[in-house]
C-alpha positions as a Markdown table, in Angstrom:
| # | Residue | x | y | z |
|---|---|---|---|---|
| 1 | Met | 94.6 | 95.5 | 88.3 |
| 2 | Gly | 92.5 | 97.8 | 90.4 |
| 3 | Val | 93.0 | 98.7 | 94.2 |
| 4 | Phe | 89.7 | 97.5 | 94.9 |
| 5 | Gln | 90.7 | 93.5 | 93.6 |
| 6 | Arg | 94.2 | 93.6 | 94.6 |
| 7 | Leu | 92.7 | 94.2 | 98.5 |
| 8 | Thr | 90.1 | 91.6 | 97.7 |
| 9 | Glu | 92.6 | 89.1 | 96.6 |
| 10 | Glu | 94.7 | 89.8 | 99.7 |
| 11 | Leu | 91.4 | 88.8 | 101.3 |
| 12 | Asn | 91.2 | 85.4 | 99.9 |
| 13 | Lys | 94.9 | 84.8 | 101.2 |
| 14 | Lys | 94.4 | 86.4 | 105.3 |
| 15 | Arg | 91.8 | 86.7 | 107.6 |
| 16 | Gly | 92.1 | 90.4 | 107.8 |
| 17 | Leu | 94.2 | 93.1 | 106.3 |
| 18 | Phe | 95.6 | 96.1 | 108.1 |
| 19 | Phe | 95.4 | 99.9 | 107.3 |
| 20 | Leu | 97.8 | 102.6 | 108.7 |
| 21 | Leu | 95.7 | 106.2 | 108.9 |
| 22 | Leu | 98.2 | 109.3 | 108.5 |
| 23 | Asp | 96.5 | 112.3 | 109.2 |
| 24 | Pro | 98.4 | 115.5 | 107.2 |
| 25 | Asp | 97.5 | 117.8 | 110.5 |
| 26 | Arg | 99.0 | 116.2 | 112.8 |
| 27 | Lys | 103.1 | 115.8 | 111.3 |
| 28 | Pro | 105.1 | 117.2 | 108.7 |
| 29 | Val | 105.4 | 115.6 | 105.1 |
| 30 | Ala | 108.5 | 113.6 | 105.8 |
| 31 | Glu | 107.4 | 112.1 | 109.0 |
| 32 | Leu | 104.1 | 111.4 | 107.3 |
| 33 | Ala | 106.2 | 109.7 | 104.3 |
| 34 | Lys | 108.8 | 107.8 | 106.2 |
| 35 | Gln | 106.3 | 106.4 | 108.1 |
| 36 | Ala | 104.3 | 105.3 | 105.4 |
| 37 | Glu | 107.5 | 103.5 | 104.0 |
| 38 | Val | 107.9 | 101.7 | 107.9 |
| 39 | Ala | 104.9 | 100.4 | 107.6 |
| 40 | Gln | 104.8 | 99.1 | 104.3 |
| 41 | Lys | 108.1 | 97.4 | 105.4 |
| 42 | Ala | 106.0 | 96.1 | 108.9 |
| 43 | Gly | 103.5 | 94.0 | 106.3 |
| 44 | Ala | 100.7 | 97.2 | 106.0 |
| 45 | Asp | 98.4 | 96.3 | 103.4 |
| 46 | Ala | 97.6 | 100.1 | 102.6 |
| 47 | Val | 97.9 | 103.6 | 103.4 |
| 48 | Leu | 95.2 | 106.0 | 104.2 |
| 49 | Val | 95.5 | 109.5 | 104.2 |
| 50 | Gly | 92.7 | 111.8 | 105.9 |
| 51 | Ser | 92.0 | 114.4 | 108.2 |
| 52 | Ser | 88.4 | 115.5 | 109.9 |
| 53 | Met | 89.9 | 119.2 | 110.0 |
| 54 | Leu | 92.8 | 119.5 | 107.4 |
| 55 | Val | 94.0 | 123.2 | 109.0 |
| 56 | Asn | 97.1 | 122.9 | 106.9 |
| 57 | Ser | 97.7 | 123.4 | 103.3 |
| 58 | Gln | 99.9 | 120.4 | 102.8 |
| 59 | Phe | 97.6 | 117.4 | 102.3 |
| 60 | Asp | 98.6 | 117.1 | 98.1 |
| 61 | Glu | 102.3 | 117.5 | 99.0 |
| 62 | Ala | 102.1 | 115.0 | 101.7 |
| 63 | Val | 100.3 | 112.6 | 99.3 |
| 64 | Ala | 102.9 | 113.0 | 96.7 |
| 65 | Ala | 105.5 | 112.2 | 99.1 |
| 66 | Ile | 104.0 | 109.3 | 100.6 |
| 67 | Lys | 103.5 | 107.9 | 97.2 |
| 68 | Gln | 107.0 | 107.7 | 96.5 |
| 69 | Arg | 107.9 | 105.6 | 99.4 |
| 70 | Ile | 105.9 | 102.9 | 98.7 |
| 71 | Ser | 104.0 | 100.4 | 96.5 |
| 72 | Ile | 101.0 | 99.5 | 98.5 |
| 73 | Pro | 97.9 | 101.1 | 98.0 |
| 74 | Leu | 97.7 | 105.0 | 99.1 |
| 75 | Val | 94.1 | 105.5 | 99.5 |
| 76 | Leu | 92.5 | 108.3 | 100.7 |
| 77 | Phe | 90.0 | 109.0 | 103.1 |
| 78 | Pro | 88.9 | 111.9 | 102.6 |
| 79 | Gly | 86.8 | 114.2 | 105.5 |
| 80 | Asn | 85.6 | 116.6 | 102.8 |
| 81 | Ser | 86.0 | 117.6 | 98.8 |
| 82 | Asn | 89.0 | 119.3 | 99.4 |
| 83 | Gln | 91.0 | 116.3 | 100.2 |
| 84 | Ile | 91.2 | 115.0 | 96.8 |
| 85 | Ala | 95.0 | 114.5 | 95.6 |
| 86 | Pro | 96.0 | 113.6 | 92.5 |
| 87 | Lys | 98.8 | 111.3 | 93.1 |
| 88 | Ala | 97.0 | 109.1 | 95.1 |
| 89 | Asp | 95.7 | 105.2 | 93.7 |
| 90 | Ala | 92.2 | 105.3 | 95.3 |
| 91 | Val | 89.5 | 107.2 | 97.1 |
| 92 | Leu | 87.1 | 106.0 | 99.7 |
| 93 | Phe | 84.2 | 107.6 | 98.4 |
| 94 | Leu | 82.4 | 108.5 | 101.3 |
| 95 | Ser | 78.7 | 108.9 | 102.3 |
| 96 | Leu | 77.8 | 109.4 | 106.0 |
| 97 | Leu | 74.8 | 106.9 | 105.6 |
| 98 | Ser | 74.7 | 107.1 | 109.9 |
| 99 | Gly | 73.9 | 110.8 | 109.8 |
| 100 | Arg | 70.9 | 113.5 | 108.4 |
| 101 | Asn | 73.4 | 116.1 | 107.4 |
| 102 | Pro | 73.2 | 116.5 | 103.4 |
| 103 | Asp | 76.5 | 117.9 | 103.1 |
| 104 | Phe | 78.2 | 114.5 | 104.1 |
| 105 | Leu | 75.7 | 112.5 | 102.9 |
| 106 | Ile | 75.8 | 113.7 | 99.0 |
| 107 | Gly | 77.0 | 117.3 | 99.0 |
| 108 | Glu | 80.6 | 117.5 | 99.2 |
| 109 | Gln | 80.7 | 113.8 | 97.6 |
| 110 | Val | 78.9 | 116.0 | 94.4 |
| 111 | Lys | 82.1 | 118.7 | 94.5 |
| 112 | Gly | 84.8 | 115.8 | 94.7 |
| 113 | Ala | 83.4 | 113.5 | 92.2 |
| 114 | Pro | 84.6 | 115.6 | 88.7 |
| 115 | Leu | 88.2 | 116.0 | 91.1 |
| 116 | Val | 88.2 | 112.0 | 91.4 |
| 117 | Lys | 87.2 | 111.4 | 87.3 |
| 118 | Lys | 89.9 | 114.4 | 86.7 |
| 119 | Tyr | 92.6 | 112.7 | 88.8 |
| 120 | Gly | 92.2 | 109.2 | 87.9 |
| 121 | Leu | 91.3 | 108.1 | 91.1 |
| 122 | Glu | 90.1 | 104.5 | 92.0 |
| 123 | Pro | 86.5 | 105.2 | 93.6 |
| 124 | Ile | 86.0 | 102.7 | 96.2 |
| 125 | Ser | 82.0 | 103.3 | 97.5 |
| 126 | Thr | 82.1 | 103.3 | 101.1 |
| 127 | Gly | 79.0 | 103.4 | 103.4 |
| 128 | Tyr | 80.8 | 105.2 | 106.6 |
| 129 | Leu | 79.0 | 104.6 | 110.1 |
| 130 | Leu | 79.8 | 106.3 | 112.8 |
| 131 | Ile | 79.6 | 104.6 | 115.9 |
| 132 | Glu | 79.3 | 106.0 | 119.1 |
| 133 | Ser | 82.5 | 105.7 | 121.6 |
| 134 | Gly | 82.3 | 107.6 | 125.0 |
| 135 | Lys | 83.2 | 111.2 | 123.7 |
| 136 | Thr | 82.7 | 113.6 | 121.0 |
| 137 | Thr | 85.0 | 113.2 | 118.4 |
| 138 | Ser | 86.6 | 115.1 | 115.6 |
| 139 | Val | 84.3 | 113.9 | 112.7 |
| 140 | Glu | 81.0 | 113.8 | 114.9 |
| 141 | Tyr | 81.6 | 117.6 | 116.0 |
| 142 | Val | 82.9 | 118.4 | 112.3 |
| 143 | Ser | 79.7 | 116.8 | 110.5 |
| 144 | Asp | 77.4 | 118.1 | 112.8 |
| 145 | Thr | 75.4 | 114.2 | 113.2 |
| 146 | Arg | 74.9 | 112.1 | 116.0 |
| 147 | Pro | 76.7 | 108.6 | 115.9 |
| 148 | Ile | 74.5 | 105.4 | 116.3 |
| 149 | Pro | 74.2 | 103.9 | 120.0 |
| 150 | Arg | 77.2 | 101.7 | 120.4 |
| 151 | Asp | 74.5 | 99.5 | 121.9 |
| 152 | Lys | 72.1 | 99.3 | 119.0 |
| 153 | Pro | 73.7 | 96.8 | 116.7 |
| 154 | Asp | 70.0 | 96.9 | 115.1 |
| 155 | Ile | 70.5 | 100.5 | 114.1 |
| 156 | Ala | 74.0 | 99.8 | 112.6 |
| 157 | Cys | 72.5 | 96.9 | 110.7 |
| 158 | Ser | 69.8 | 98.7 | 108.8 |
| 159 | His | 72.6 | 101.8 | 108.0 |
| 160 | Ala | 74.7 | 98.6 | 106.7 |
| 161 | Leu | 72.4 | 97.2 | 104.6 |
| 162 | Ala | 71.1 | 100.4 | 103.6 |
| 163 | Ala | 74.6 | 100.6 | 101.8 |
| 164 | Glu | 74.6 | 97.2 | 100.4 |
| 165 | Tyr | 71.4 | 97.8 | 98.7 |
| 166 | Phe | 72.6 | 101.4 | 97.4 |
| 167 | Gly | 75.7 | 98.9 | 95.3 |
| 168 | Met | 78.2 | 100.1 | 97.6 |
| 169 | Lys | 81.2 | 98.1 | 98.0 |
| 170 | Leu | 82.7 | 98.3 | 101.6 |
| 171 | Val | 81.0 | 99.6 | 105.1 |
| 172 | Tyr | 83.4 | 101.2 | 107.4 |
| 173 | Leu | 82.6 | 101.4 | 111.2 |
| 174 | Glu | 84.0 | 104.5 | 112.8 |
| 175 | Ala | 84.3 | 105.2 | 116.5 |
| 176 | Gly | 86.9 | 107.8 | 115.3 |
| 177 | Ser | 90.1 | 109.3 | 115.9 |
| 178 | Gly | 91.2 | 109.2 | 119.6 |
| 179 | Ser | 88.1 | 107.5 | 120.6 |
| 180 | Ala | 87.6 | 106.4 | 124.1 |
| 181 | Thr | 86.7 | 103.2 | 122.8 |
| 182 | Ser | 86.8 | 101.1 | 120.1 |
| 183 | Val | 83.5 | 99.8 | 117.8 |
| 184 | Pro | 81.7 | 97.1 | 120.5 |
| 185 | Asp | 82.9 | 93.5 | 119.0 |
| 186 | Glu | 79.2 | 92.6 | 119.5 |
| 187 | Leu | 78.1 | 95.2 | 117.1 |
| 188 | Ile | 80.8 | 94.4 | 114.6 |
| 189 | Ser | 79.6 | 90.6 | 114.6 |
| 190 | Ala | 76.0 | 91.9 | 114.2 |
| 191 | Val | 76.7 | 94.1 | 110.8 |
| 192 | Ala | 79.0 | 91.4 | 109.7 |
| 193 | Ser | 76.5 | 88.3 | 110.0 |
| 194 | Tyr | 73.9 | 90.8 | 108.5 |
| 195 | Ile | 75.3 | 91.8 | 105.4 |
| 196 | Thr | 77.7 | 90.5 | 102.6 |
| 197 | Leu | 80.3 | 93.6 | 102.2 |
| 198 | Pro | 83.3 | 93.7 | 103.8 |
| 199 | Leu | 83.4 | 95.7 | 107.1 |
| 200 | Ile | 86.2 | 97.7 | 108.0 |
| 201 | Ala | 86.7 | 98.8 | 111.7 |
| 202 | Gly | 88.6 | 102.1 | 112.9 |
| 203 | Gly | 89.0 | 104.3 | 115.7 |
| 204 | Gly | 90.4 | 103.2 | 119.3 |
| 205 | Ile | 92.3 | 100.2 | 118.5 |
| 206 | Arg | 95.0 | 100.6 | 120.3 |
| 207 | Thr | 96.7 | 97.3 | 120.9 |
| 208 | Pro | 97.1 | 94.1 | 118.0 |
| 209 | Glu | 95.1 | 91.9 | 120.5 |
| 210 | Glu | 92.5 | 94.2 | 120.0 |
| 211 | Ala | 92.6 | 94.2 | 115.8 |
| 212 | Ala | 92.9 | 90.5 | 116.2 |
| 213 | Arg | 89.8 | 90.2 | 117.8 |
| 214 | Lys | 88.5 | 92.9 | 115.7 |
| 215 | Val | 88.8 | 90.3 | 112.8 |
| 216 | Arg | 88.0 | 87.5 | 114.3 |
| 217 | Val | 84.3 | 89.1 | 115.2 |
| 218 | Gly | 83.7 | 89.7 | 111.2 |
| 219 | Ala | 85.9 | 93.1 | 110.7 |
| 220 | Lys | 88.1 | 92.2 | 107.0 |
| 221 | Ile | 90.0 | 95.8 | 107.3 |
| 222 | Val | 91.1 | 97.2 | 110.9 |
| 223 | Val | 92.3 | 101.1 | 110.6 |
| 224 | Ala | 95.1 | 102.3 | 112.9 |
| 225 | Gly | 96.8 | 105.5 | 113.0 |
| 226 | Asn | 97.4 | 107.4 | 116.3 |
| 227 | Gln | 99.3 | 105.2 | 118.4 |
| 228 | Phe | 102.2 | 105.2 | 115.9 |
| 229 | Glu | 103.0 | 108.6 | 116.1 |
| 230 | Lys | 105.6 | 108.5 | 118.3 |
| 231 | Gly | 109.0 | 107.0 | 119.0 |
| 232 | Asn | 110.1 | 104.2 | 116.8 |
| 233 | Pro | 106.5 | 102.6 | 115.4 |
| 234 | Gly | 108.2 | 99.9 | 113.4 |
| 235 | Arg | 107.6 | 96.8 | 115.9 |
| 236 | Leu | 104.1 | 97.6 | 117.0 |
| 237 | Leu | 103.1 | 98.4 | 113.2 |
| 238 | Thr | 104.6 | 94.8 | 112.8 |
| 239 | Glu | 102.6 | 93.1 | 115.3 |
| 240 | Phe | 99.6 | 95.2 | 114.1 |
| 241 | Ala | 99.6 | 93.7 | 110.6 |
| 242 | Ser | 100.8 | 90.0 | 112.1 |
| 243 | Ala | 97.2 | 90.3 | 114.1 |
| 244 | Cys | 95.4 | 91.3 | 111.5 |
| 245 | His | 96.3 | 88.9 | 108.6 |
| 246 | Gln | 96.2 | 85.8 | 111.5 |
| 247 | Gly | 93.3 | 86.7 | 113.4 |
């Protein structure tokens, strides 16, 4: 069974799914692998691995180490074509539709596609929409693109509909890692009611209650990562997973 089909079947059982995002730039490989294992035990539905910058050379090593510790899907969330690793299960094959930088609309995808084929990864075509969050995030700076204004849901709806008409499988509404605020509930609700594709919401979602609210207003998948990087995150991961599953 493919990863996308597996996740779709999980959505038939739960109101929403929870994905843990791990950034190889932020922790040693062993800690990343341990955190992924803890997340699986806590009820996470998948682990995403990716970085806006990737300033070190441990990406492939990190993916391989994480894969050894989990049985839930390990999905790449690449910031560029250098973040394609052979040990993953699938890759969010992203196009930054909210921006007009050709490198992130199609350029990096052309570079990465042969590697996806070579490694036998499952590509999950995803329309990636950056939403204004209150401060300049890493993805905004690195991609050199302007985010969609957070008070303009009509613009977000039009971009999401374009993703659907392109034949993509998912739409990702991204406030950005470490963002000041998450994607507005009103914007998520508007996009969810305008298209038929499942929505992912990520960036700035700091509490289980907020995660549950994103699911209630229309997100099918919630992504979080930064808040689990300190201390013992097991209990908080469990609360996030439960909040997303129950909405």
